Backbone of each chain as nested JSON, in Angstrom:
{
  "chains": [
    {"id": "A", "residues": [
      {"number": 1, "name": "MET", "atoms": {"N": [1.07, 48.998, -2.012], "CA": [2.141, 47.994, -2.007], "C": [3.464, 48.652, -2.343]}},
      {"number": 2, "name": "LYS", "atoms": {"N": [4.523, 47.934, -2.011], "CA": [5.86, 48.465, -2.207], "C": [6.673, 47.511, -3.078]}},
      {"number": 3, "name": "ILE", "atoms": {"N": [7.717, 48.072, -3.684], "CA": [8.609, 47.271, -4.51], "C": [9.889, 47.024, -3.723]}},
      {"number": 4, "name": "GLY", "atoms": {"N": [10.372, 45.782, -3.763], "CA": [11.588, 45.468, -3.021], "C": [12.394, 44.387, -3.704]}},
      {"number": 5, "name": "ARG", "atoms": {"N": [13.562, 44.129, -3.135], "CA": [14.412, 43.055, -3.639], "C": [14.735, 42.109, -2.49]}},
      {"number": 6, "name": "VAL", "atoms": {"N": [14.582, 40.823, -2.751], "CA": [14.818, 39.83, -1.706], "C": [16.311, 39.767, -1.406]}},
      {"number": 7, "name": "ALA", "atoms": {"N": [16.675, 40.07, -0.162], "CA": [18.085, 40.169, 0.198], "C": [18.537, 39.047, 1.12]}},
      {"number": 8, "name": "GLY", "atoms": {"N": [17.611, 38.267, 1.652], "CA": [18.012, 37.206, 2.56], "C": [16.814, 36.57, 3.231]}},
      {"number": 9, "name": "THR", "atoms": {"N": [17.119, 35.703, 4.163], "CA": [16.052, 35.041, 4.914], "C": [16.301, 35.187, 6.405]}},
      {"number": 10, "name": "VAL", "atoms": {"N": [15.23, 35.049, 7.156], "CA": [15.313, 35.058, 8.611], "C": [14.654, 33.779, 9.102]}},
      {"number": 11, "name": "VAL", "atoms": {"N": [15.322, 33.074, 10.004], "CA": [14.787, 31.823, 10.541], "C": [14.403, 32.035, 12.001]}},
      {"number": 12, "name": "THR", "atoms": {"N": [13.151, 31.765, 12.317], "CA": [12.694, 31.862, 13.709], "C": [11.985, 30.556, 14.057]}},
      {"number": 13, "name": "THR", "atoms": {"N": [12.603, 29.761, 14.915], "CA": [11.979, 28.491, 15.305], "C": [10.901, 28.728, 16.35]}},
      {"number": 14, "name": "ILE", "atoms": {"N": [11.231, 29.57, 17.332], "CA": [10.225, 29.947, 18.324], "C": [9.542, 31.198, 17.814]}},
      {"number": 15, "name": "CYS", "atoms": {"N": [8.253, 31.092, 17.504], "CA": [7.582, 32.233, 16.872], "C": [6.075, 32.111, 17.053]}},
      {"number": 16, "name": "SER", "atoms": {"N": [5.367, 33.171, 16.697], "CA": [3.917, 33.097, 16.685], "C": [3.499, 32.026, 15.669]}},
      {"number": 17, "name": "PRO", "atoms": {"N": [2.407, 31.32, 15.944], "CA": [2.026, 30.172, 15.112], "C": [1.906, 30.493, 13.619]}},
      {"number": 18, "name": "VAL", "atoms": {"N": [1.506, 31.703, 13.292], "CA": [1.306, 32.029, 11.869], "C": [2.592, 31.9, 11.067]}},
      {"number": 19, "name": "PHE", "atoms": {"N": [3.736, 32.037, 11.709], "CA": [5.001, 32.004, 10.975], "C": [5.571, 30.589, 10.843]}},
      {"number": 20, "name": "GLU", "atoms": {"N": [4.967, 29.625, 11.539], "CA": [5.494, 28.26, 11.494], "C": [5.334, 27.679, 10.091]}},
      {"number": 21, "name": "GLY", "atoms": {"N": [6.43, 27.186, 9.551], "CA": [6.386, 26.576, 8.225], "C": [6.349, 27.562, 7.077]}},
      {"number": 22, "name": "ARG", "atoms": {"N": [6.477, 28.839, 7.37], "CA": [6.487, 29.847, 6.296], "C": [7.87, 30.494, 6.231]}},
      {"number": 23, "name": "ALA", "atoms": {"N": [8.256, 30.845, 5.028], "CA": [9.556, 31.493, 4.85], "C": [9.436, 32.982, 5.161]}},
      {"number": 24, "name": "LEU", "atoms": {"N": [10.418, 33.475, 5.895], "CA": [10.5, 34.914, 6.152], "C": [11.604, 35.481, 5.271]}},
      {"number": 25, "name": "LEU", "atoms": {"N": [11.276, 36.466, 4.482], "CA": [12.242, 37.061, 3.57], "C": [12.636, 38.447, 4.039]}},
      {"number": 26, "name": "PHE", "atoms": {"N": [13.925, 38.705, 3.948], "CA": [14.424, 40.051, 4.229], "C": [14.389, 40.818, 2.914]}},
      {"number": 27, "name": "VAL", "atoms": {"N": [13.611, 41.876, 2.849], "CA": [13.398, 42.582, 1.586], "C": [13.895, 44.019, 1.709]}},
      {"number": 28, "name": "ASP", "atoms": {"N": [14.833, 44.384, 0.841], "CA": [15.248, 45.789, 0.744], "C": [14.253, 46.513, -0.142]}},
      {"number": 29, "name": "LEU", "atoms": {"N": [13.741, 47.63, 0.318], "CA": [12.774, 48.371, -0.49], "C": [13.498, 49.211, -1.537]}},
      {"number": 30, "name": "LEU", "atoms": {"N": [12.883, 49.327, -2.698], "CA": [13.508, 49.997, -3.836], "C": [12.675, 51.194, -4.282]}},
      {"number": 31, "name": "ASP", "atoms": {"N": [13.345, 52.144, -4.92], "CA": [12.6, 53.212, -5.586], "C": [12.313, 52.771, -7.024]}},
      {"number": 32, "name": "LEU", "atoms": {"N": [11.716, 53.642, -7.807], "CA": [11.294, 53.23, -9.155], "C": [12.464, 53.061, -10.102]}},
      {"number": 33, "name": "ASP", "atoms": {"N": [13.652, 53.541, -9.719], "CA": [14.836, 53.322, -10.548], "C": [15.551, 52.021, -10.147]}},
      {"number": 34, "name": "GLY", "atoms": {"N": [14.992, 51.313, -9.191], "CA": [15.609, 50.067, -8.761], "C": [16.696, 50.266, -7.73]}},
      {"number": 35, "name": "LYS", "atoms": {"N": [16.822, 51.495, -7.221], "CA": [17.84, 51.746, -6.195], "C": [17.252, 51.491, -4.807]}},
      {"number": 36, "name": "GLU", "atoms": {"N": [18.113, 51.011, -3.902], "CA": [17.656, 50.78, -2.54], "C": [17.342, 52.105, -1.857]}},
      {"number": 37, "name": "THR", "atoms": {"N": [16.236, 52.131, -1.135], "CA": [15.864, 53.362, -0.436], "C": [16.514, 53.437, 0.94]}},
      {"number": 38, "name": "GLY", "atoms": {"N": [17.079, 52.326, 1.388], "CA": [17.645, 52.289, 2.739], "C": [16.683, 51.67, 3.733]}},
      {"number": 39, "name": "ALA", "atoms": {"N": [15.412, 51.591, 3.35], "CA": [14.422, 50.953, 4.22], "C": [14.342, 49.469, 3.874]}},
      {"number": 40, "name": "ASP", "atoms": {"N": [13.969, 48.668, 4.851], "CA": [13.771, 47.253, 4.576], "C": [12.639, 46.73, 5.44]}},
      {"number": 41, "name": "VAL", "atoms": {"N": [12.22, 45.51, 5.129], "CA": [11.13, 44.906, 5.893], "C": [11.302, 43.391, 5.837]}},
      {"number": 42, "name": "ILE", "atoms": {"N": [10.91, 42.735, 6.908], "CA": [10.858, 41.277, 6.9], "C": [9.424, 40.889, 6.576]}},
      {"number": 43, "name": "ALA", "atoms": {"N": [9.257, 40.105, 5.505], "CA": [7.917, 39.776, 5.031], "C": [7.752, 38.268, 4.89]}},
      {"number": 44, "name": "VAL", "atoms": {"N": [6.52, 37.807, 5.078], "CA": [6.207, 36.391, 4.881], "C": [6.074, 36.132, 3.383]}},
      {"number": 45, "name": "ASP", "atoms": {"N": [6.705, 35.055, 2.92], "CA": [6.643, 34.737, 1.495], "C": [5.352, 33.995, 1.177]}},
      {"number": 46, "name": "ALA", "atoms": {"N": [4.551, 34.569, 0.28], "CA": [3.302, 33.909, -0.113], "C": [3.341, 33.421, -1.552]}},
      {"number": 47, "name": "VAL", "atoms": {"N": [4.455, 33.645, -2.253], "CA": [4.492, 33.287, -3.68], "C": [5.701, 32.437, -4.068]}},
      {"number": 48, "name": "GLY", "atoms": {"N": [6.584, 32.14, -3.15], "CA": [7.777, 31.373, -3.501], "C": [8.85, 32.208, -4.165]}},
      {"number": 49, "name": "ALA", "atoms": {"N": [9.07, 33.409, -3.665], "CA": [10.088, 34.292, -4.245], "C": [11.49, 33.791, -3.895]}},
      {"number": 50, "name": "GLY", "atoms": {"N": [12.44, 34.054, -4.796], "CA": [13.799, 33.572, -4.584], "C": [14.789, 34.693, -4.386]}},
      {"number": 51, "name": "ALA", "atoms": {"N": [16.035, 34.299, -4.167], "CA": [17.103, 35.243, -3.872], "C": [17.267, 36.263, -4.991]}},
      {"number": 52, "name": "GLY", "atoms": {"N": [17.357, 37.523, -4.609], "CA": [17.657, 38.571, -5.567], "C": [16.49, 39.006, -6.437]}},
      {"number": 53, "name": "GLU", "atoms": {"N": [15.343, 38.353, -6.302], "CA": [14.215, 38.713, -7.155], "C": [13.574, 40.018, -6.696]}},
      {"number": 54, "name": "THR", "atoms": {"N": [13.041, 40.744, -7.663], "CA": [12.298, 41.962, -7.368], "C": [10.85, 41.573, -7.082]}},
      {"number": 55, "name": "VAL", "atoms": {"N": [10.37, 42.024, -5.953], "CA": [9.061, 41.537, -5.498], "C": [8.134, 42.685, -5.105]}},
      {"number": 56, "name": "LEU", "atoms": {"N": [6.878, 42.318, -4.997], "CA": [5.833, 43.22, -4.555], "C": [5.527, 42.887, -3.101]}},
      {"number": 57, "name": "VAL", "atoms": {"N": [5.616, 43.886, -2.24], "CA": [5.405, 43.651, -0.811], "C": [4.15, 44.381, -0.355]}},
      {"number": 58, "name": "LEU", "atoms": {"N": [3.259, 43.632, 0.269], "CA": [2.081, 44.209, 0.893], "C": [2.425, 44.464, 2.353]}},
      {"number": 59, "name": "ASP", "atoms": {"N": [2.341, 45.709, 2.812], "CA": [2.673, 46.023, 4.205], "C": [1.454, 46.637, 4.872]}},
      {"number": 60, "name": "GLU", "atoms": {"N": [0.462, 45.8, 5.068], "CA": [-0.797, 46.252, 5.671], "C": [-1.458, 45.026, 6.277]}},
      {"number": 61, "name": "GLY", "atoms": {"N": [-1.879, 45.135, 7.526], "CA": [-2.284, 43.96, 8.274], "C": [-3.51, 43.223, 7.765]}},
      {"number": 62, "name": "ASN", "atoms": {"N": [-4.579, 43.947, 7.454], "CA": [-5.804, 43.25, 7.051], "C": [-5.594, 42.436, 5.787]}},
      {"number": 63, "name": "GLY", "atoms": {"N": [-4.952, 43.038, 4.803], "CA": [-4.673, 42.329, 3.561], "C": [-3.758, 41.146, 3.804]}},
      {"number": 64, "name": "ALA", "atoms": {"N": [-2.756, 41.342, 4.652], "CA": [-1.809, 40.27, 4.939], "C": [-2.513, 39.084, 5.579]}},
      {"number": 65, "name": "ARG", "atoms": {"N": [-3.4, 39.357, 6.514], "CA": [-4.105, 38.26, 7.184], "C": [-5.027, 37.526, 6.217]}},
      {"number": 66, "name": "GLN", "atoms": {"N": [-5.614, 38.263, 5.267], "CA": [-6.444, 37.595, 4.257], "C": [-5.597, 36.684, 3.378]}},
      {"number": 67, "name": "VAL", "atoms": {"N": [-4.447, 37.192, 2.939], "CA": [-3.572, 36.409, 2.067], "C": [-3.168, 35.103, 2.749]}},
      {"number": 68, "name": "LEU", "atoms": {"N": [-2.828, 35.197, 4.038], "CA": [-2.346, 34.02, 4.766], "C": [-3.483, 33.218, 5.386]}},
      {"number": 69, "name": "GLU", "atoms": {"N": [-4.706, 33.711, 5.204], "CA": [-5.892, 33.059, 5.777], "C": [-5.697, 32.812, 7.267]}},
      {"number": 70, "name": "ALA", "atoms": {"N": [-5.228, 33.841, 7.949], "CA": [-4.968, 33.769, 9.389], "C": [-5.608, 35.005, 10.028]}},
      {"number": 71, "name": "PRO", "atoms": {"N": [-6.881, 34.901, 10.388], "CA": [-7.674, 36.088, 10.767], "C": [-7.132, 36.898, 11.937]}},
      {"number": 72, "name": "ASN", "atoms": {"N": [-6.47, 36.249, 12.9], "CA": [-6.019, 36.986, 14.087], "C": [-4.517, 36.903, 14.29]}},
      {"number": 73, "name": "ALA", "atoms": {"N": [-3.786, 36.801, 13.199], "CA": [-2.347, 36.623, 13.303], "C": [-1.629, 37.965, 13.337]}},
      {"number": 74, "name": "PRO", "atoms": {"N": [-0.54, 38.044, 14.123], "CA": [0.224, 39.294, 14.206], "C": [1.162, 39.449, 13.018]}},
      {"number": 75, "name": "VAL", "atoms": {"N": [0.61, 39.577, 11.849], "CA": [1.42, 39.668, 10.64], "C": [0.986, 40.886, 9.839]}},
      {"number": 76, "name": "ARG", "atoms": {"N": [1.972, 41.563, 9.24], "CA": [1.649, 42.783, 8.51], "C": [2.244, 42.811, 7.115]}},
      {"number": 77, "name": "ALA", "atoms": {"N": [3.416, 42.224, 6.936], "CA": [4.087, 42.324, 5.637], "C": [4.136, 40.962, 4.949]}},
      {"number": 78, "name": "VAL", "atoms": {"N": [3.72, 40.934, 3.687], "CA": [3.682, 39.69, 2.921], "C": [4.206, 39.985, 1.514]}},
      {"number": 79, "name": "VAL", "atoms": {"N": [5.048, 39.065, 0.996], "CA": [5.46, 39.165, -0.407], "C": [4.349, 38.546, -1.237]}},
      {"number": 80, "name": "VAL", "atoms": {"N": [3.743, 39.341, -2.109], "CA": [2.568, 38.868, -2.847], "C": [2.8, 38.793, -4.348]}},
      {"number": 81, "name": "GLY", "atoms": {"N": [4.012, 39.091, -4.806], "CA": [4.242, 38.988, -6.243], "C": [5.719, 39.063, -6.571]}},
      {"number": 82, "name": "VAL", "atoms": {"N": [6.082, 38.447, -7.691], "CA": [7.437, 38.583, -8.218], "C": [7.319, 39.443, -9.476]}},
      {"number": 83, "name": "ILE", "atoms": {"N": [8.067, 40.543, -9.482], "CA": [7.939, 41.51, -10.581], "C": [8.854, 41.12, -11.737]}},
      {"number": 84, "name": "ASP", "atoms": {"N": [8.258, 40.993, -12.92], "CA": [9.054, 40.686, -14.113], "C": [9.618, 41.964, -14.711]}},
      {"number": 85, "name": "GLU", "atoms": {"N": [8.803, 42.997, -14.704], "CA": [9.181, 44.189, -15.452], "C": [8.413, 45.394, -14.931]}},
      {"number": 86, "name": "LEU", "atoms": {"N": [9.082, 46.538, -14.918], "CA": [8.422, 47.794, -14.576], "C": [8.497, 48.69, -15.794]}},
      {"number": 87, "name": "GLU", "atoms": {"N": [7.377, 49.288, -16.161], "CA": [7.407, 50.198, -17.302], "C": [6.921, 51.557, -16.838]}},
      {"number": 88, "name": "LEU", "atoms": {"N": [7.75, 52.56, -16.999], "CA": [7.403, 53.906, -16.539], "C": [7.149, 54.815, -17.737]}},
      {"number": 89, "name": "GLN", "atoms": {"N": [6.129, 55.672, -17.618], "CA": [5.894, 56.685, -18.656], "C": [6.975, 57.75, -18.525]}},
      {"number": 90, "name": "LYS", "atoms": {"N": [7.558, 58.132, -19.639], "CA": [8.622, 59.139, -19.59], "C": [8.032, 60.505, -19.244]}}
    ]},
    {"id": "B", "residues": [
      {"number": 1, "name": "MET", "atoms": {"N": [7.647, 43.484, 9.557], "CA": [8.443, 43.101, 10.706], "C": [9.853, 43.613, 10.535]}},
      {"number": 2, "name": "GLU", "atoms": {"N": [10.553, 43.699, 11.625], "CA": [11.963, 44.047, 11.555], "C": [12.726, 43.304, 12.645]}},
      {"number": 3, "name": "LEU", "atoms": {"N": [14.037, 43.324, 12.48], "CA": [14.9, 42.69, 13.474], "C": [15.086, 43.623, 14.655]}},
      {"number": 4, "name": "ALA", "atoms": {"N": [15.308, 43.051, 15.834], "CA": [15.605, 43.865, 17.01], "C": [16.378, 43.024, 18.005]}},
      {"number": 5, "name": "ARG", "atoms": {"N": [17.085, 43.699, 18.872], "CA": [17.83, 43.039, 19.941], "C": [17.182, 43.395, 21.269]}},
      {"number": 6, "name": "VAL", "atoms": {"N": [16.97, 42.401, 22.112], "CA": [16.402, 42.66, 23.439], "C": [17.497, 43.257, 24.323]}},
      {"number": 7, "name": "THR", "atoms": {"N": [17.249, 44.435, 24.849], "CA": [18.282, 45.104, 25.642], "C": [17.864, 45.348, 27.09]}},
      {"number": 8, "name": "GLY", "atoms": {"N": [16.624, 45.037, 27.431], "CA": [16.229, 45.273, 28.81], "C": [14.801, 44.851, 29.067]}},
      {"number": 9, "name": "THR", "atoms": {"N": [14.406, 44.984, 30.309], "CA": [13.041, 44.618, 30.686], "C": [12.362, 45.801, 31.358]}},
      {"number": 10, "name": "VAL", "atoms": {"N": [11.039, 45.793, 31.328], "CA": [10.245, 46.83, 31.964], "C": [9.303, 46.145, 32.944]}},
      {"number": 11, "name": "VAL", "atoms": {"N": [9.254, 46.683, 34.158], "CA": [8.299, 46.164, 35.134], "C": [7.281, 47.251, 35.423]}},
      {"number": 12, "name": "ALA", "atoms": {"N": [6.013, 46.944, 35.216], "CA": [4.948, 47.898, 35.507], "C": [3.857, 47.161, 36.256]}},
      {"number": 13, "name": "SER", "atoms": {"N": [3.774, 47.387, 37.554], "CA": [2.801, 46.616, 38.339], "C": [1.404, 47.208, 38.203]}},
      {"number": 14, "name": "THR", "atoms": {"N": [1.319, 48.496, 37.909], "CA": [0.019, 49.082, 37.601], "C": [-0.084, 49.177, 36.093]}},
      {"number": 15, "name": "ILE", "atoms": {"N": [-1.011, 48.424, 35.521], "CA": [-1.036, 48.373, 34.059], "C": [-2.45, 48.142, 33.581]}},
      {"number": 16, "name": "TYR", "atoms": {"N": [-2.734, 48.565, 32.366], "CA": [-4.072, 48.474, 31.802], "C": [-4.512, 47.02, 31.686]}},
      {"number": 17, "name": "GLU", "atoms": {"N": [-5.803, 46.804, 31.822], "CA": [-6.305, 45.439, 31.757], "C": [-5.966, 44.815, 30.395]}},
      {"number": 18, "name": "GLY", "atoms": {"N": [-5.608, 43.579, 30.438], "CA": [-5.181, 42.889, 29.219], "C": [-3.676, 42.764, 29.138]}},
      {"number": 19, "name": "LEU", "atoms": {"N": [-2.988, 43.631, 29.896], "CA": [-1.528, 43.556, 29.867], "C": [-0.944, 42.928, 31.135]}},
      {"number": 20, "name": "GLU", "atoms": {"N": [-1.828, 42.521, 32.055], "CA": [-1.314, 41.882, 33.262], "C": [-0.596, 40.587, 32.868]}},
      {"number": 21, "name": "GLY", "atoms": {"N": [0.568, 40.408, 33.373], "CA": [1.295, 39.164, 33.112], "C": [2.044, 39.141, 31.801]}},
      {"number": 22, "name": "VAL", "atoms": {"N": [1.849, 40.17, 30.984], "CA": [2.566, 40.21, 29.711], "C": [3.956, 40.786, 29.945]}},
      {"number": 23, "name": "ARG", "atoms": {"N": [4.974, 40.062, 29.48], "CA": [6.33, 40.559, 29.654], "C": [6.58, 41.726, 28.709]}},
      {"number": 24, "name": "LEU", "atoms": {"N": [7.15, 42.788, 29.255], "CA": [7.496, 43.959, 28.451], "C": [9.015, 44.064, 28.379]}},
      {"number": 25, "name": "LEU", "atoms": {"N": [9.526, 44.126, 27.168], "CA": [10.973, 44.156, 26.977], "C": [11.368, 45.389, 26.179]}},
      {"number": 26, "name": "ILE", "atoms": {"N": [12.539, 45.912, 26.492], "CA": [13.093, 47.005, 25.707], "C": [13.859, 46.39, 24.547]}},
      {"number": 27, "name": "VAL", "atoms": {"N": [13.539, 46.806, 23.343], "CA": [14.222, 46.258, 22.17], "C": [14.781, 47.388, 21.316]}},
      {"number": 28, "name": "GLN", "atoms": {"N": [15.952, 47.131, 20.762], "CA": [16.594, 48.091, 19.855], "C": [16.431, 47.567, 18.429]}},
      {"number": 29, "name": "PRO", "atoms": {"N": [15.651, 48.254, 17.58], "CA": [15.524, 47.818, 16.187], "C": [16.88, 47.841, 15.485]}},
      {"number": 30, "name": "LEU", "atoms": {"N": [17.075, 46.859, 14.57], "CA": [18.344, 46.704, 13.875], "C": [18.122, 46.668, 12.366]}},
      {"number": 31, "name": "ASP", "atoms": {"N": [19.175, 47.01, 11.63], "CA": [19.12, 46.812, 10.182], "C": [19.662, 45.423, 9.848]}},
      {"number": 32, "name": "ARG", "atoms": {"N": [19.797, 45.13, 8.547], "CA": [20.193, 43.785, 8.13], "C": [21.611, 43.448, 8.548]}},
      {"number": 33, "name": "LYS", "atoms": {"N": [22.43, 44.482, 8.736], "CA": [23.795, 44.258, 9.215], "C": [23.842, 44.163, 10.734]}},
      {"number": 34, "name": "LEU", "atoms": {"N": [22.678, 44.121, 11.349], "CA": [22.529, 44.046, 12.801], "C": [23.058, 45.293, 13.5]}},
      {"number": 35, "name": "GLN", "atoms": {"N": [23.051, 46.413, 12.778], "CA": [23.418, 47.684, 13.382], "C": [22.159, 48.389, 13.889]}},
      {"number": 36, "name": "PRO", "atoms": {"N": [22.258, 49.09, 15.022], "CA": [21.088, 49.766, 15.58], "C": [20.492, 50.776, 14.593]}},
      {"number": 37, "name": "ARG", "atoms": {"N": [19.179, 50.824, 14.552], "CA": [18.504, 51.795, 13.689], "C": [17.348, 52.396, 14.474]}},
      {"number": 38, "name": "GLY", "atoms": {"N": [17.362, 53.689, 14.637], "CA": [16.3, 54.361, 15.364], "C": [16.422, 54.162, 16.871]}},
      {"number": 39, "name": "ARG", "atoms": {"N": [15.391, 54.55, 17.542], "CA": [15.424, 54.518, 19.001], "C": [14.833, 53.211, 19.536]}},
      {"number": 40, "name": "PRO", "atoms": {"N": [15.274, 52.807, 20.729], "CA": [14.681, 51.609, 21.34], "C": [13.188, 51.821, 21.615]}},
      {"number": 41, "name": "VAL", "atoms": {"N": [12.452, 50.722, 21.616], "CA": [11.031, 50.779, 21.946], "C": [10.729, 49.687, 22.974]}},
      {"number": 42, "name": "VAL", "atoms": {"N": [9.594, 49.85, 23.637], "CA": [9.123, 48.806, 24.55], "C": [8.169, 47.902, 23.778]}},
      {"number": 43, "name": "ALA", "atoms": {"N": [8.46, 46.613, 23.792], "CA": [7.645, 45.655, 23.054], "C": [7.098, 44.591, 23.991]}},
      {"number": 44, "name": "ALA", "atoms": {"N": [5.857, 44.178, 23.746], "CA": [5.297, 43.049, 24.482], "C": [5.902, 41.771, 23.928]}},
      {"number": 45, "name": "ASP", "atoms": {"N": [6.167, 40.815, 24.809], "CA": [6.778, 39.561, 24.365], "C": [5.684, 38.588, 23.939]}},
      {"number": 46, "name": "GLY", "atoms": {"N": [5.423, 38.536, 22.644], "CA": [4.351, 37.694, 22.119], "C": [4.667, 36.218, 22.121]}},
      {"number": 47, "name": "VAL", "atoms": {"N": [5.943, 35.861, 22.293], "CA": [6.289, 34.437, 22.336], "C": [6.555, 33.974, 23.769]}},
      {"number": 48, "name": "ALA", "atoms": {"N": [6.581, 34.945, 24.702], "CA": [6.751, 34.652, 26.133], "C": [8.044, 33.908, 26.446]}},
      {"number": 49, "name": "MET", "atoms": {"N": [9.013, 33.998, 25.573], "CA": [10.264, 33.269, 25.796], "C": [11.494, 34.099, 25.484]}},
      {"number": 50, "name": "ALA", "atoms": {"N": [11.317, 35.336, 25.072], "CA": [12.472, 36.145, 24.694], "C": [13.256, 36.541, 25.947]}},
      {"number": 51, "name": "ALA", "atoms": {"N": [14.575, 36.606, 25.801], "CA": [15.443, 36.919, 26.927], "C": [16.406, 38.035, 26.513]}},
      {"number": 52, "name": "PRO", "atoms": {"N": [17.007, 38.693, 27.509], "CA": [17.974, 39.736, 27.176], "C": [19.05, 39.218, 26.235]}},
      {"number": 53, "name": "ASP", "atoms": {"N": [19.451, 40.073, 25.29], "CA": [20.454, 39.786, 24.268], "C": [19.924, 38.953, 23.111]}},
      {"number": 54, "name": "ASP", "atoms": {"N": [18.696, 38.452, 23.206], "CA": [18.145, 37.679, 22.091], "C": [17.939, 38.574, 20.874]}},
      {"number": 55, "name": "LEU", "atoms": {"N": [18.182, 37.979, 19.696], "CA": [17.82, 38.619, 18.437], "C": [16.394, 38.173, 18.122]}},
      {"number": 56, "name": "VAL", "atoms": {"N": [15.512, 39.135, 17.875], "CA": [14.085, 38.8, 17.715], "C": [13.514, 39.507, 16.489]}},
      {"number": 57, "name": "THR", "atoms": {"N": [12.333, 39.052, 16.084], "CA": [11.576, 39.816, 15.095], "C": [10.445, 40.52, 15.838]}},
      {"number": 58, "name": "ILE", "atoms": {"N": [10.204, 41.782, 15.46], "CA": [9.118, 42.532, 16.093], "C": [8.152, 43.009, 15.021]}},
      {"number": 59, "name": "VAL", "atoms": {"N": [6.906, 43.114, 15.415], "CA": [5.892, 43.656, 14.522], "C": [5.316, 44.896, 15.192]}},
      {"number": 60, "name": "ALA", "atoms": {"N": [5.023, 45.899, 14.399], "CA": [4.553, 47.171, 14.932], "C": [3.087, 47.4, 14.586]}},
      {"number": 61, "name": "SER", "atoms": {"N": [2.542, 48.461, 15.144], "CA": [1.176, 48.959, 14.889], "C": [0.122, 47.99, 15.44]}},
      {"number": 62, "name": "ARG", "atoms": {"N": [-1.05, 48.01, 14.865], "CA": [-2.164, 47.234, 15.414], "C": [-1.856, 45.745, 15.477]}},
      {"number": 63, "name": "GLU", "atoms": {"N": [-1.061, 45.282, 14.522], "CA": [-0.761, 43.855, 14.463], "C": [-0.051, 43.379, 15.724]}},
      {"number": 64, "name": "ALA", "atoms": {"N": [0.639, 44.305, 16.405], "CA": [1.347, 43.922, 17.626], "C": [0.38, 43.352, 18.656]}},
      {"number": 65, "name": "SER", "atoms": {"N": [-0.795, 43.95, 18.757], "CA": [-1.726, 43.496, 19.795], "C": [-2.209, 42.076, 19.522]}},
      {"number": 66, "name": "LEU", "atoms": {"N": [-2.175, 41.665, 18.252], "CA": [-2.649, 40.324, 17.915], "C": [-1.674, 39.241, 18.37]}},
      {"number": 67, "name": "ALA", "atoms": {"N": [-0.475, 39.647, 18.775], "CA": [0.505, 38.673, 19.253], "C": [0.262, 38.306, 20.713]}},
      {"number": 68, "name": "LEU", "atoms": {"N": [-0.596, 39.049, 21.383], "CA": [-0.838, 38.792, 22.801], "C": [-1.779, 37.606, 22.986]}},
      {"number": 69, "name": "PRO", "atoms": {"N": [-1.735, 36.969, 24.164], "CA": [-2.622, 35.829, 24.402], "C": [-4.102, 36.209, 24.333]}},
      {"number": 70, "name": "ALA", "atoms": {"N": [-4.416, 37.436, 24.734], "CA": [-5.815, 37.861, 24.739], "C": [-5.966, 39.183, 23.992]}},
      {"number": 71, "name": "PRO", "atoms": {"N": [-5.857, 39.158, 22.671], "CA": [-5.958, 40.396, 21.909], "C": [-7.389, 40.902, 21.87]}},
      {"number": 72, "name": "PRO", "atoms": {"N": [-7.646, 42.177, 21.597], "CA": [-6.611, 43.177, 21.399], "C": [-6.157, 43.763, 22.724]}},
      {"number": 73, "name": "GLY", "atoms": {"N": [-4.908, 44.137, 22.809], "CA": [-4.383, 44.791, 23.996], "C": [-3.689, 46.071, 23.59]}},
      {"number": 74, "name": "PRO", "atoms": {"N": [-3.488, 46.969, 24.531], "CA": [-2.917, 48.28, 24.207], "C": [-1.4, 48.237, 24.057]}},
      {"number": 75, "name": "VAL", "atoms": {"N": [-0.921, 47.665, 22.971], "CA": [0.515, 47.678, 22.682], "C": [0.73, 48.1, 21.232]}},
      {"number": 76, "name": "ASP", "atoms": {"N": [1.898, 48.648, 20.94], "CA": [2.189, 49.029, 19.55], "C": [3.415, 48.33, 18.973]}},
      {"number": 77, "name": "HIS", "atoms": {"N": [4.119, 47.558, 19.806], "CA": [5.192, 46.716, 19.283], "C": [5.138, 45.386, 20.024]}},
      {"number": 78, "name": "ALA", "atoms": {"N": [5.372, 44.307, 19.306], "CA": [5.4, 42.998, 19.952], "C": [6.46, 42.13, 19.305]}},
      {"number": 79, "name": "ILE", "atoms": {"N": [7.06, 41.288, 20.163], "CA": [8.002, 40.281, 19.671], "C": [7.193, 39.089, 19.172]}},
      {"number": 80, "name": "VAL", "atoms": {"N": [7.471, 38.68, 17.921], "CA": [6.712, 37.563, 17.351], "C": [7.601, 36.385, 16.984]}},
      {"number": 81, "name": "GLY", "atoms": {"N": [8.909, 36.516, 17.16], "CA": [9.786, 35.382, 16.871], "C": [11.162, 35.587, 17.474]}},
      {"number": 82, "name": "ILE", "atoms": {"N": [11.818, 34.48, 17.791], "CA": [13.202, 34.527, 18.25], "C": [14.062, 34.027, 17.099]}},
      {"number": 83, "name": "VAL", "atoms": {"N": [15.023, 34.845, 16.69], "CA": [15.772, 34.57, 15.469], "C": [16.887, 33.563, 15.74]}},
      {"number": 84, "name": "ASP", "atoms": {"N": [16.888, 32.493, 14.928], "CA": [17.982, 31.518, 14.984], "C": [19.087, 31.905, 14.021]}},
      {"number": 85, "name": "ALA", "atoms": {"N": [18.689, 32.419, 12.855], "CA": [19.684, 32.72, 11.829], "C": [19.17, 33.799, 10.893]}},
      {"number": 86, "name": "VAL", "atoms": {"N": [20.085, 34.654, 10.463], "CA": [19.798, 35.606, 9.388], "C": [20.75, 35.251, 8.259]}},
      {"number": 87, "name": "GLU", "atoms": {"N": [20.189, 34.853, 7.134], "CA": [21.038, 34.509, 5.996], "C": [20.932, 35.609, 4.961]}},
      {"number": 88, "name": "GLU", "atoms": {"N": [22.096, 36.182, 4.654], "CA": [22.106, 37.26, 3.67], "C": [22.576, 36.698, 2.339]}},
      {"number": 89, "name": "TRP", "atoms": {"N": [21.772, 36.903, 1.308], "CA": [22.146, 36.396, -0.002], "C": [23.019, 37.405, -0.711]}},
      {"number": 90, "name": "SER", "atoms": {"N": [24.112, 36.944, -1.248], "CA": [24.955, 37.865, -2.01], "C": [24.35, 38.054, -3.395]}},
      {"number": 91, "name": "ARG", "atoms": {"N": [24.659, 39.161, -3.985], "CA": [24.107, 39.466, -5.307], "C": [24.825, 38.678, -6.387]}}
    ]}
  ]
}
């Protein structure tokens, strides 16, 4: 999984059925210091994450389909957690 | 998934089984500022409604084939949504 920050939303009315009624979040990926890596991903929100929150992103298809209970859906990235705190060993 | 802009179409009359009738579009991946990022790729149109100049969402790797009407098919990028709006939250 990856760490990211919710930077916005994407609205798609015409879309694959799995995305209907689900929020798509634009997530900037972060390094362990909380800095943006320059990479980003659009992920389906599975936890109700809000603007600016630091989140856990799953970017792997099988896990994503299990989370969304959509066995044959073309989905790969899902926000699966809101991070309260990161603690690193010095 | 990532954002992309449809920039062209591909016609291939000889094509692997499973891809007959599937629209193939050239898409340029974009960043959040809608600036081009990386090289264009050919994507299958999983919503069957994307048109040139449309802003779309694309999915890559194996998941792309699941966007086709009869998966799995031999594709590595697929359009899975047509974007109406991108809302950027300020910090």
